[in-house]
mmCIF file of the N, C-alpha and C atoms, coordinates in Angstrom:
data_MODEL
# 
_entry.id   MODEL 
# 
loop_
_atom_site.group_PDB 
_atom_site.id 
_atom_site.type_symbol 
_atom_site.label_atom_id 
_atom_site.label_alt_id 
_atom_site.label_comp_id 
_atom_site.label_asym_id 
_atom_site.label_entity_id 
_atom_site.label_seq_id 
_atom_site.pdbx_PDB_ins_code 
_atom_site.Cartn_x 
_atom_site.Cartn_y 
_atom_site.Cartn_z 
_atom_site.occupancy 
_atom_site.B_iso_or_equiv 
_atom_site.pdbx_formal_charge 
_atom_site.auth_seq_id 
_atom_site.auth_comp_id 
_atom_site.auth_asym_id 
_atom_site.auth_atom_id 
_atom_site.pdbx_PDB_model_num 
ATOM 1   N N  . MET A 1 1  ? -29.744 -21.080 17.382  1.00 0.00 ? 1  MET A N  1 
ATOM 2   C CA . MET A 1 1  ? -28.249 -20.764 17.085  1.00 0.00 ? 1  MET A CA 1 
ATOM 3   C C  . MET A 1 1  ? -28.178 -19.454 16.163  1.00 0.00 ? 1  MET A C  1 
ATOM 4   N N  . LEU A 1 2  ? -27.426 -18.480 16.504  1.00 0.00 ? 2  LEU A N  1 
ATOM 5   C CA . LEU A 1 2  ? -27.169 -17.166 15.797  1.00 0.00 ? 2  LEU A CA 1 
ATOM 6   C C  . LEU A 1 2  ? -26.618 -17.477 14.701  1.00 0.00 ? 2  LEU A C  1 
ATOM 7   N N  . LYS A 1 3  ? -26.793 -17.083 13.579  1.00 0.00 ? 3  LYS A N  1 
ATOM 8   C CA . LYS A 1 3  ? -25.949 -17.078 12.501  1.00 0.00 ? 3  LYS A CA 1 
ATOM 9   C C  . LYS A 1 3  ? -25.309 -15.912 11.860  1.00 0.00 ? 3  LYS A C  1 
ATOM 10  N N  . THR A 1 4  ? -23.975 -16.228 11.924  1.00 0.00 ? 4  THR A N  1 
ATOM 11  C CA . THR A 1 4  ? -23.287 -14.849 11.583  1.00 0.00 ? 4  THR A CA 1 
ATOM 12  C C  . THR A 1 4  ? -22.888 -14.699 9.990   1.00 0.00 ? 4  THR A C  1 
ATOM 13  N N  . SER A 1 5  ? -22.872 -13.550 9.421   1.00 0.00 ? 5  SER A N  1 
ATOM 14  C CA . SER A 1 5  ? -22.628 -13.283 8.337   1.00 0.00 ? 5  SER A CA 1 
ATOM 15  C C  . SER A 1 5  ? -21.393 -12.437 8.274   1.00 0.00 ? 5  SER A C  1 
ATOM 16  N N  . LYS A 1 6  ? -20.864 -12.637 6.747   1.00 0.00 ? 6  LYS A N  1 
ATOM 17  C CA . LYS A 1 6  ? -19.679 -11.841 6.744   1.00 0.00 ? 6  LYS A CA 1 
ATOM 18  C C  . LYS A 1 6  ? -19.790 -10.450 7.412   1.00 0.00 ? 6  LYS A C  1 
ATOM 19  N N  . SER A 1 7  ? -18.813 -9.649  7.815   1.00 0.00 ? 7  SER A N  1 
ATOM 20  C CA . SER A 1 7  ? -18.768 -8.530  8.196   1.00 0.00 ? 7  SER A CA 1 
ATOM 21  C C  . SER A 1 7  ? -18.699 -7.463  7.076   1.00 0.00 ? 7  SER A C  1 
ATOM 22  N N  . LYS A 1 8  ? -19.263 -6.361  6.635   1.00 0.00 ? 8  LYS A N  1 
ATOM 23  C CA . LYS A 1 8  ? -18.871 -5.589  5.576   1.00 0.00 ? 8  LYS A CA 1 
ATOM 24  C C  . LYS A 1 8  ? -17.550 -4.881  5.476   1.00 0.00 ? 8  LYS A C  1 
ATOM 25  N N  . ASN A 1 9  ? -17.019 -4.997  6.844   1.00 0.00 ? 9  ASN A N  1 
ATOM 26  C CA . ASN A 1 9  ? -15.388 -4.487  6.746   1.00 0.00 ? 9  ASN A CA 1 
ATOM 27  C C  . ASN A 1 9  ? -14.543 -5.808  6.841   1.00 0.00 ? 9  ASN A C  1 
ATOM 28  N N  . ASP A 1 10 ? -14.635 -6.975  6.299   1.00 0.00 ? 10 ASP A N  1 
ATOM 29  C CA . ASP A 1 10 ? -14.008 -8.043  6.069   1.00 0.00 ? 10 ASP A CA 1 
ATOM 30  C C  . ASP A 1 10 ? -13.293 -7.624  4.847   1.00 0.00 ? 10 ASP A C  1 
ATOM 31  N N  . PRO A 1 11 ? -12.055 -7.457  4.638   1.00 0.00 ? 11 PRO A N  1 
ATOM 32  C CA . PRO A 1 11 ? -11.170 -7.389  3.361   1.00 0.00 ? 11 PRO A CA 1 
ATOM 33  C C  . PRO A 1 11 ? -11.290 -8.426  2.392   1.00 0.00 ? 11 PRO A C  1 
ATOM 34  N N  . THR A 1 12 ? -11.745 -9.360  2.747   1.00 0.00 ? 12 THR A N  1 
ATOM 35  C CA . THR A 1 12 ? -11.992 -10.700 1.526   1.00 0.00 ? 12 THR A CA 1 
ATOM 36  C C  . THR A 1 12 ? -13.475 -10.488 1.271   1.00 0.00 ? 12 THR A C  1 
ATOM 37  N N  . ALA A 1 13 ? -14.121 -9.768  1.554   1.00 0.00 ? 13 ALA A N  1 
ATOM 38  C CA . ALA A 1 13 ? -15.514 -9.614  0.976   1.00 0.00 ? 13 ALA A CA 1 
ATOM 39  C C  . ALA A 1 13 ? -15.601 -8.486  0.013   1.00 0.00 ? 13 ALA A C  1 
ATOM 40  N N  . ARG A 1 14 ? -14.521 -7.763  0.045   1.00 0.00 ? 14 ARG A N  1 
ATOM 41  C CA . ARG A 1 14 ? -14.422 -6.412  -0.927  1.00 0.00 ? 14 ARG A CA 1 
ATOM 42  C C  . ARG A 1 14 ? -14.100 -6.984  -2.045  1.00 0.00 ? 14 ARG A C  1 
ATOM 43  N N  . GLY A 1 15 ? -14.370 -6.270  -3.303  1.00 0.00 ? 15 GLY A N  1 
ATOM 44  C CA . GLY A 1 15 ? -13.993 -6.449  -4.439  1.00 0.00 ? 15 GLY A CA 1 
ATOM 45  C C  . GLY A 1 15 ? -12.484 -6.177  -4.544  1.00 0.00 ? 15 GLY A C  1 
ATOM 46  N N  . PRO A 1 16 ? -12.023 -6.448  -6.026  1.00 0.00 ? 16 PRO A N  1 
ATOM 47  C CA . PRO A 1 16 ? -10.764 -6.015  -6.385  1.00 0.00 ? 16 PRO A CA 1 
ATOM 48  C C  . PRO A 1 16 ? -10.437 -4.705  -6.304  1.00 0.00 ? 16 PRO A C  1 
ATOM 49  N N  . THR A 1 17 ? -9.000  -4.328  -5.873  1.00 0.00 ? 17 THR A N  1 
ATOM 50  C CA . THR A 1 17 ? -8.513  -2.940  -5.718  1.00 0.00 ? 17 THR A CA 1 
ATOM 51  C C  . THR A 1 17 ? -8.455  -2.363  -7.115  1.00 0.00 ? 17 THR A C  1 
ATOM 52  N N  . GLN A 1 18 ? -8.746  -0.889  -6.997  1.00 0.00 ? 18 GLN A N  1 
ATOM 53  C CA . GLN A 1 18 ? -8.826  0.137   -7.903  1.00 0.00 ? 18 GLN A CA 1 
ATOM 54  C C  . GLN A 1 18 ? -7.387  -0.002  -8.548  1.00 0.00 ? 18 GLN A C  1 
ATOM 55  N N  . GLN A 1 19 ? -7.545  -0.045  -10.071 1.00 0.00 ? 19 GLN A N  1 
ATOM 56  C CA . GLN A 1 19 ? -6.076  0.154   -10.823 1.00 0.00 ? 19 GLN A CA 1 
ATOM 57  C C  . GLN A 1 19 ? -5.739  1.726   -10.432 1.00 0.00 ? 19 GLN A C  1 
ATOM 58  N N  . GLY A 1 20 ? -4.776  2.053   -10.390 1.00 0.00 ? 20 GLY A N  1 
ATOM 59  C CA . GLY A 1 20 ? -4.060  3.339   -10.394 1.00 0.00 ? 20 GLY A CA 1 
ATOM 60  C C  . GLY A 1 20 ? -4.295  4.217   -11.772 1.00 0.00 ? 20 GLY A C  1 
ATOM 61  N N  . LYS A 1 21 ? -4.255  5.331   -11.664 1.00 0.00 ? 21 LYS A N  1 
ATOM 62  C CA . LYS A 1 21 ? -4.731  6.040   -13.112 1.00 0.00 ? 21 LYS A CA 1 
ATOM 63  C C  . LYS A 1 21 ? -3.070  6.367   -13.583 1.00 0.00 ? 21 LYS A C  1 
ATOM 64  N N  . THR A 1 22 ? -2.999  6.493   -14.810 1.00 0.00 ? 22 THR A N  1 
ATOM 65  C CA . THR A 1 22 ? -1.958  6.962   -15.621 1.00 0.00 ? 22 THR A CA 1 
ATOM 66  C C  . THR A 1 22 ? -2.350  7.947   -16.360 1.00 0.00 ? 22 THR A C  1 
ATOM 67  N N  . PHE A 1 23 ? -1.250  9.268   -16.844 1.00 0.00 ? 23 PHE A N  1 
ATOM 68  C CA . PHE A 1 23 ? -1.479  10.060  -17.593 1.00 0.00 ? 23 PHE A CA 1 
ATOM 69  C C  . PHE A 1 23 ? 0.170   10.162  -18.421 1.00 0.00 ? 23 PHE A C  1 
ATOM 70  N N  . GLU A 1 24 ? -0.369  10.079  -19.848 1.00 0.00 ? 24 GLU A N  1 
ATOM 71  C CA . GLU A 1 24 ? 1.021   9.961   -20.801 1.00 0.00 ? 24 GLU A CA 1 
ATOM 72  C C  . GLU A 1 24 ? 1.928   8.905   -20.339 1.00 0.00 ? 24 GLU A C  1 
ATOM 73  N N  . GLY A 1 25 ? 1.528   7.549   -20.016 1.00 0.00 ? 25 GLY A N  1 
ATOM 74  C CA . GLY A 1 25 ? 2.129   6.560   -19.322 1.00 0.00 ? 25 GLY A CA 1 
ATOM 75  C C  . GLY A 1 25 ? 3.113   6.653   -18.058 1.00 0.00 ? 25 GLY A C  1 
ATOM 76  N N  . LYS A 1 26 ? 2.786   7.816   -17.272 1.00 0.00 ? 26 LYS A N  1 
ATOM 77  C CA . LYS A 1 26 ? 3.186   7.967   -15.897 1.00 0.00 ? 26 LYS A CA 1 
ATOM 78  C C  . LYS A 1 26 ? 2.031   7.679   -14.918 1.00 0.00 ? 26 LYS A C  1 
ATOM 79  N N  . LYS A 1 27 ? 2.241   6.914   -13.894 1.00 0.00 ? 27 LYS A N  1 
ATOM 80  C CA . LYS A 1 27 ? 1.329   6.772   -12.758 1.00 0.00 ? 27 LYS A CA 1 
ATOM 81  C C  . LYS A 1 27 ? 0.828   8.280   -12.185 1.00 0.00 ? 27 LYS A C  1 
ATOM 82  N N  . VAL A 1 28 ? -0.360  8.310   -11.884 1.00 0.00 ? 28 VAL A N  1 
ATOM 83  C CA . VAL A 1 28 ? -0.405  9.497   -10.997 1.00 0.00 ? 28 VAL A CA 1 
ATOM 84  C C  . VAL A 1 28 ? -1.385  9.442   -9.708  1.00 0.00 ? 28 VAL A C  1 
ATOM 85  N N  . LYS A 1 29 ? -1.288  10.573  -8.932  1.00 0.00 ? 29 LYS A N  1 
ATOM 86  C CA . LYS A 1 29 ? -2.075  9.954   -7.767  1.00 0.00 ? 29 LYS A CA 1 
ATOM 87  C C  . LYS A 1 29 ? -2.804  11.490  -7.380  1.00 0.00 ? 29 LYS A C  1 
ATOM 88  N N  . PRO A 1 30 ? -4.002  11.317  -6.653  1.00 0.00 ? 30 PRO A N  1 
ATOM 89  C CA . PRO A 1 30 ? -4.792  12.806  -6.410  1.00 0.00 ? 30 PRO A CA 1 
ATOM 90  C C  . PRO A 1 30 ? -3.992  13.433  -5.383  1.00 0.00 ? 30 PRO A C  1 
ATOM 91  N N  . VAL A 1 31 ? -4.166  14.661  -5.447  1.00 0.00 ? 31 VAL A N  1 
ATOM 92  C CA . VAL A 1 31 ? -3.671  15.783  -4.491  1.00 0.00 ? 31 VAL A CA 1 
ATOM 93  C C  . VAL A 1 31 ? -4.612  16.971  -4.451  1.00 0.00 ? 31 VAL A C  1 
ATOM 94  N N  . LEU A 1 32 ? -4.625  17.518  -3.442  1.00 0.00 ? 32 LEU A N  1 
ATOM 95  C CA . LEU A 1 32 ? -5.459  18.665  -3.342  1.00 0.00 ? 32 LEU A CA 1 
ATOM 96  C C  . LEU A 1 32 ? -4.965  20.132  -3.691  1.00 0.00 ? 32 LEU A C  1 
ATOM 97  N N  . TYR A 1 33 ? -5.264  20.494  -4.673  1.00 0.00 ? 33 TYR A N  1 
ATOM 98  C CA . TYR A 1 33 ? -4.449  21.884  -5.249  1.00 0.00 ? 33 TYR A CA 1 
ATOM 99  C C  . TYR A 1 33 ? -5.306  23.007  -4.995  1.00 0.00 ? 33 TYR A C  1 
ATOM 100 N N  . VAL A 1 34 ? -4.899  24.160  -4.224  1.00 0.00 ? 34 VAL A N  1 
ATOM 101 C CA . VAL A 1 34 ? -5.481  25.198  -3.838  1.00 0.00 ? 34 VAL A CA 1 
ATOM 102 C C  . VAL A 1 34 ? -4.476  26.487  -4.652  1.00 0.00 ? 34 VAL A C  1 
ATOM 103 N N  . GLY A 1 35 ? -5.494  26.673  -5.590  1.00 0.00 ? 35 GLY A N  1 
ATOM 104 C CA . GLY A 1 35 ? -4.964  27.762  -6.487  1.00 0.00 ? 35 GLY A CA 1 
ATOM 105 C C  . GLY A 1 35 ? -5.937  29.240  -6.504  1.00 0.00 ? 35 GLY A C  1 
ATOM 106 N N  . SER A 1 36 ? -6.490  29.285  -4.969  1.00 0.00 ? 36 SER A N  1 
ATOM 107 C CA . SER A 1 36 ? -7.453  30.510  -5.155  1.00 0.00 ? 36 SER A CA 1 
ATOM 108 C C  . SER A 1 36 ? -6.632  31.744  -5.140  1.00 0.00 ? 36 SER A C  1 
ATOM 109 N N  . ALA A 1 37 ? -5.352  31.803  -4.858  1.00 0.00 ? 37 ALA A N  1 
ATOM 110 C CA . ALA A 1 37 ? -4.600  33.100  -5.023  1.00 0.00 ? 37 ALA A CA 1 
ATOM 111 C C  . ALA A 1 37 ? -4.429  33.549  -6.526  1.00 0.00 ? 37 ALA A C  1 
ATOM 112 N N  . VAL A 1 38 ? -4.467  32.730  -7.279  1.00 0.00 ? 38 VAL A N  1 
ATOM 113 C CA . VAL A 1 38 ? -4.310  32.768  -8.634  1.00 0.00 ? 38 VAL A CA 1 
ATOM 114 C C  . VAL A 1 38 ? -5.612  32.728  -9.791  1.00 0.00 ? 38 VAL A C  1 
ATOM 115 N N  . GLY A 1 39 ? -6.950  32.708  -8.937  1.00 0.00 ? 39 GLY A N  1 
ATOM 116 C CA . GLY A 1 39 ? -8.025  32.595  -9.321  1.00 0.00 ? 39 GLY A CA 1 
ATOM 117 C C  . GLY A 1 39 ? -8.555  31.138  -10.025 1.00 0.00 ? 39 GLY A C  1 
ATOM 118 N N  . HIS A 1 40 ? -7.828  29.905  -9.658  1.00 0.00 ? 40 HIS A N  1 
ATOM 119 C CA . HIS A 1 40 ? -8.002  28.876  -10.104 1.00 0.00 ? 40 HIS A CA 1 
ATOM 120 C C  . HIS A 1 40 ? -9.132  27.942  -9.031  1.00 0.00 ? 40 HIS A C  1 
ATOM 121 N N  . GLY A 1 41 ? -9.208  28.395  -8.008  1.00 0.00 ? 41 GLY A N  1 
ATOM 122 C CA . GLY A 1 41 ? -10.089 27.662  -6.750  1.00 0.00 ? 41 GLY A CA 1 
ATOM 123 C C  . GLY A 1 41 ? -9.271  26.399  -6.200  1.00 0.00 ? 41 GLY A C  1 
ATOM 124 N N  . ARG A 1 42 ? -10.184 25.614  -5.780  1.00 0.00 ? 42 ARG A N  1 
ATOM 125 C CA . ARG A 1 42 ? -9.673  24.378  -4.909  1.00 0.00 ? 42 ARG A CA 1 
ATOM 126 C C  . ARG A 1 42 ? -10.039 23.316  -5.492  1.00 0.00 ? 42 ARG A C  1 
ATOM 127 N N  . TYR A 1 43 ? -9.211  22.344  -5.797  1.00 0.00 ? 43 TYR A N  1 
ATOM 128 C CA . TYR A 1 43 ? -9.743  20.987  -6.591  1.00 0.00 ? 43 TYR A CA 1 
ATOM 129 C C  . TYR A 1 43 ? -8.758  19.911  -6.507  1.00 0.00 ? 43 TYR A C  1 
ATOM 130 N N  . ILE A 1 44 ? -9.480  18.436  -6.475  1.00 0.00 ? 44 ILE A N  1 
ATOM 131 C CA . ILE A 1 44 ? -8.220  17.438  -6.810  1.00 0.00 ? 44 ILE A CA 1 
ATOM 132 C C  . ILE A 1 44 ? -7.719  17.660  -7.907  1.00 0.00 ? 44 ILE A C  1 
ATOM 133 N N  . ALA A 1 45 ? -6.266  17.545  -7.941  1.00 0.00 ? 45 ALA A N  1 
ATOM 134 C CA . ALA A 1 45 ? -5.513  17.584  -9.370  1.00 0.00 ? 45 ALA A CA 1 
ATOM 135 C C  . ALA A 1 45 ? -4.797  16.285  -9.056  1.00 0.00 ? 45 ALA A C  1 
ATOM 136 N N  . ALA A 1 46 ? -4.041  16.093  -10.208 1.00 0.00 ? 46 ALA A N  1 
ATOM 137 C CA . ALA A 1 46 ? -3.276  15.139  -10.538 1.00 0.00 ? 46 ALA A CA 1 
ATOM 138 C C  . ALA A 1 46 ? -1.714  15.176  -10.128 1.00 0.00 ? 46 ALA A C  1 
ATOM 139 N N  . GLN A 1 47 ? -0.818  14.341  -9.606  1.00 0.00 ? 47 GLN A N  1 
ATOM 140 C CA . GLN A 1 47 ? 0.413   14.882  -9.409  1.00 0.00 ? 47 GLN A CA 1 
ATOM 141 C C  . GLN A 1 47 ? 1.194   13.169  -9.847  1.00 0.00 ? 47 GLN A C  1 
ATOM 142 N N  . ASP A 1 48 ? 2.421   13.346  -10.535 1.00 0.00 ? 48 ASP A N  1 
ATOM 143 C CA . ASP A 1 48 ? 3.080   12.206  -11.144 1.00 0.00 ? 48 ASP A CA 1 
ATOM 144 C C  . ASP A 1 48 ? 4.199   11.575  -9.852  1.00 0.00 ? 48 ASP A C  1 
ATOM 145 N N  . GLU A 1 49 ? 4.732   10.636  -9.988  1.00 0.00 ? 49 GLU A N  1 
ATOM 146 C CA . GLU A 1 49 ? 5.431   9.962   -8.869  1.00 0.00 ? 49 GLU A CA 1 
ATOM 147 C C  . GLU A 1 49 ? 6.632   10.705  -8.688  1.00 0.00 ? 49 GLU A C  1 
ATOM 148 N N  . SER A 1 50 ? 7.243   11.877  -9.525  1.00 0.00 ? 50 SER A N  1 
ATOM 149 C CA . SER A 1 50 ? 8.322   12.664  -8.906  1.00 0.00 ? 50 SER A CA 1 
ATOM 150 C C  . SER A 1 50 ? 7.923   13.932  -8.089  1.00 0.00 ? 50 SER A C  1 
ATOM 151 N N  . GLY A 1 51 ? 6.409   13.959  -7.975  1.00 0.00 ? 51 GLY A N  1 
ATOM 152 C CA . GLY A 1 51 ? 5.910   15.036  -7.222  1.00 0.00 ? 51 GLY A CA 1 
ATOM 153 C C  . GLY A 1 51 ? 5.286   16.274  -7.850  1.00 0.00 ? 51 GLY A C  1 
ATOM 154 N N  . LYS A 1 52 ? 5.796   16.106  -9.071  1.00 0.00 ? 52 LYS A N  1 
ATOM 155 C CA . LYS A 1 52 ? 5.045   17.445  -9.964  1.00 0.00 ? 52 LYS A CA 1 
ATOM 156 C C  . LYS A 1 52 ? 3.772   17.615  -10.165 1.00 0.00 ? 52 LYS A C  1 
ATOM 157 N N  . LEU A 1 53 ? 3.117   18.462  -10.395 1.00 0.00 ? 53 LEU A N  1 
ATOM 158 C CA . LEU A 1 53 ? 1.736   18.512  -10.727 1.00 0.00 ? 53 LEU A CA 1 
ATOM 159 C C  . LEU A 1 53 ? 1.612   18.440  -12.300 1.00 0.00 ? 53 LEU A C  1 
ATOM 160 N N  . VAL A 1 54 ? 0.729   17.583  -12.744 1.00 0.00 ? 54 VAL A N  1 
ATOM 161 C CA . VAL A 1 54 ? 0.221   17.219  -14.122 1.00 0.00 ? 54 VAL A CA 1 
ATOM 162 C C  . VAL A 1 54 ? -0.389  18.578  -14.740 1.00 0.00 ? 54 VAL A C  1 
ATOM 163 N N  . LEU A 1 55 ? 0.298   19.341  -15.560 1.00 0.00 ? 55 LEU A N  1 
ATOM 164 C CA . LEU A 1 55 ? -0.169  20.538  -16.108 1.00 0.00 ? 55 LEU A CA 1 
ATOM 165 C C  . LEU A 1 55 ? -0.659  19.967  -17.519 1.00 0.00 ? 55 LEU A C  1 
ATOM 166 N N  . GLY A 1 56 ? -1.923  20.783  -17.953 1.00 0.00 ? 56 GLY A N  1 
ATOM 167 C CA . GLY A 1 56 ? -2.616  20.761  -19.089 1.00 0.00 ? 56 GLY A CA 1 
ATOM 168 C C  . GLY A 1 56 ? -2.071  21.857  -20.225 1.00 0.00 ? 56 GLY A C  1 
ATOM 169 N N  . ALA A 1 57 ? -2.812  21.943  -21.268 1.00 0.00 ? 57 ALA A N  1 
ATOM 170 C CA . ALA A 1 57 ? -2.190  22.662  -22.294 1.00 0.00 ? 57 ALA A CA 1 
ATOM 171 C C  . ALA A 1 57 ? -1.986  24.326  -22.099 1.00 0.00 ? 57 ALA A C  1 
ATOM 172 N N  . ASP A 1 58 ? -3.229  24.502  -21.141 1.00 0.00 ? 58 ASP A N  1 
ATOM 173 C CA . ASP A 1 58 ? -3.028  25.770  -20.792 1.00 0.00 ? 58 ASP A CA 1 
ATOM 174 C C  . ASP A 1 58 ? -2.541  26.155  -19.646 1.00 0.00 ? 58 ASP A C  1 
ATOM 175 N N  . GLY A 1 59 ? -1.563  25.374  -19.055 1.00 0.00 ? 59 GLY A N  1 
ATOM 176 C CA . GLY A 1 59 ? -0.542  25.567  -17.963 1.00 0.00 ? 59 GLY A CA 1 
ATOM 177 C C  . GLY A 1 59 ? -1.343  25.321  -16.654 1.00 0.00 ? 59 GLY A C  1 
ATOM 178 N N  . ARG A 1 60 ? -2.577  25.038  -16.530 1.00 0.00 ? 60 ARG A N  1 
ATOM 179 C CA . ARG A 1 60 ? -3.435  24.633  -15.424 1.00 0.00 ? 60 ARG A CA 1 
ATOM 180 C C  . ARG A 1 60 ? -3.083  23.222  -14.913 1.00 0.00 ? 60 ARG A C  1 
ATOM 181 N N  . PRO A 1 61 ? -3.170  23.056  -13.762 1.00 0.00 ? 61 PRO A N  1 
ATOM 182 C CA . PRO A 1 61 ? -3.109  21.531  -13.134 1.00 0.00 ? 61 PRO A CA 1 
ATOM 183 C C  . PRO A 1 61 ? -4.392  20.766  -13.953 1.00 0.00 ? 61 PRO A C  1 
ATOM 184 N N  . VAL A 1 62 ? -4.094  19.515  -14.066 1.00 0.00 ? 62 VAL A N  1 
ATOM 185 C CA . VAL A 1 62 ? -5.117  18.614  -14.853 1.00 0.00 ? 62 VAL A CA 1 
ATOM 186 C C  . VAL A 1 62 ? -5.951  18.235  -13.768 1.00 0.00 ? 62 VAL A C  1 
ATOM 187 N N  . ALA A 1 63 ? -7.539  18.424  -13.530 1.00 0.00 ? 63 ALA A N  1 
ATOM 188 C CA . ALA A 1 63 ? -8.183  17.668  -12.410 1.00 0.00 ? 63 ALA A CA 1 
ATOM 189 C C  . ALA A 1 63 ? -8.047  16.258  -12.284 1.00 0.00 ? 63 ALA A C  1 
ATOM 190 N N  . TYR A 1 64 ? -7.823  15.380  -11.310 1.00 0.00 ? 64 TYR A N  1 
ATOM 191 C CA . TYR A 1 64 ? -7.689  14.089  -11.343 1.00 0.00 ? 64 TYR A CA 1 
ATOM 192 C C  . TYR A 1 64 ? -9.007  13.161  -11.882 1.00 0.00 ? 64 TYR A C  1 
ATOM 193 N N  . ARG A 1 65 ? -10.164 13.963  -11.844 1.00 0.00 ? 65 ARG A N  1 
ATOM 194 C CA . ARG A 1 65 ? -11.396 13.046  -12.323 1.00 0.00 ? 65 ARG A CA 1 
ATOM 195 C C  . ARG A 1 65 ? -11.370 13.279  -13.788 1.00 0.00 ? 65 ARG A C  1 
ATOM 196 N N  . ASP A 1 66 ? -10.624 14.305  -14.370 1.00 0.00 ? 66 ASP A N  1 
ATOM 197 C CA . ASP A 1 66 ? -10.756 14.091  -15.917 1.00 0.00 ? 66 ASP A CA 1 
ATOM 198 C C  . ASP A 1 66 ? -9.699  13.125  -16.523 1.00 0.00 ? 66 ASP A C  1 
ATOM 199 N N  . ILE A 1 67 ? -8.953  12.529  -15.812 1.00 0.00 ? 67 ILE A N  1 
ATOM 200 C CA . ILE A 1 67 ? -8.069  11.732  -16.486 1.00 0.00 ? 67 ILE A CA 1 
ATOM 201 C C  . ILE A 1 67 ? -8.618  10.370  -16.687 1.00 0.00 ? 67 ILE A C  1 
# 
């Protein structure tokens, strides 16, 4: 008899969901920032719940990986 194992796509076999990131007490989500026209390039930036980009001290959007 063929033994079946759990599928890798089975949601119950996956680990716990990842916690969302926060910046200064606000939840943020990743968005693609295209700043090529102003010399910033393209990267994944952080956006808060109200839809505004999270800006650093220099006025540039903060990279999501840096949070």
